[in-house]
N, C-alpha and C positions, 0 to 999 in steps of 0.2 A: 613855426617850430613847436613841436610837442615836447612836453616834459616827461621824463621817465618815471614810471610808477615804481614803488619800492620792490615789487616782485620782478621788475625788469633789470635791477642792478645788484641785487643780493641773492644769495642762496644759503642754505643750511648745510654745513659740513657735519657729518656724523662719523665718529670714530668707532670702529667695530671691534678693535682688539688692541693689544699692546698697552703701554702705560696710560694712554688716554681713553681706554675702553669705556664706552658709554657716554663720553663727553660729546656735546654738540656746540657749535658756534655759528654765528652769522658771519658770512664772508662776502666780499664784493666780487661781482663778476668782472673779469678782465676781458675787454673786447667782446662782451656778451657771452663769454664762456667761463665755466668753472676751471680751476687749476687742476691739472692731471696729477701733480705731485706737490705735496706740501712739506715744508720743513717746520716742525713745531718745536719750540723751546719750552721745557717744563722742568720743574724741580721734583725729583723723586728722592725721598728721604734726605732732603737738604742738598742734593747734588744736582746742579743744573746740567741738562743734557739736551742734545738735538735729536729729535725723533723724526724719521721720514715716513710719510704715509702716501700711498698711491690710490687714486680713484678706482673703484671697482664697478660702480653702477650709479645711475641717477634715476630719479622718478619725480613726478609731480604730485604734491600733496596739497589739496585745496588751493591750487593755483600758485603754489610756492615750490621752487626747485630744491630738491634734497639730493645730496651726493654722499654716498658712503665711501669711506676711506679705510684701507687695510694697512696695518703696520708693516714696515720693511725693516726687520731686525738686522739684516746684513749690512745695511747702509747707516743704521742709527748708532748713536753713542750708547755705550752700555751704562745703565743707571746703577750698576754695582761697582762700588769703590774697590780699590786694591785689597783693602783689609777684609772686605766681605768675602764670604765663600761663594764659589760658583763663578761663572763668567757669562755675561750677557743678560738679556731680559728674561726674567723668571715669571712671566705673566701667565 
């Protein structure tokens, strides 16, 4: 039985827009594949919200899997409170 190498069980998620624009994180492959849709919880101006991201592409960088994710504003919580002006993500 062989052991999995780190590049066989993890990948790098890159967030391309929305409230997590520019963030990257290491995530575990599920059944050898990356997740197509991620629910991310983050605080924006002290307000905790759930943000949905969808995979848009993947690539190999020096033997490591990288997946880019795009923000889905329609399914995500609005990080703007009721007393703030506007509605929805203002990124």
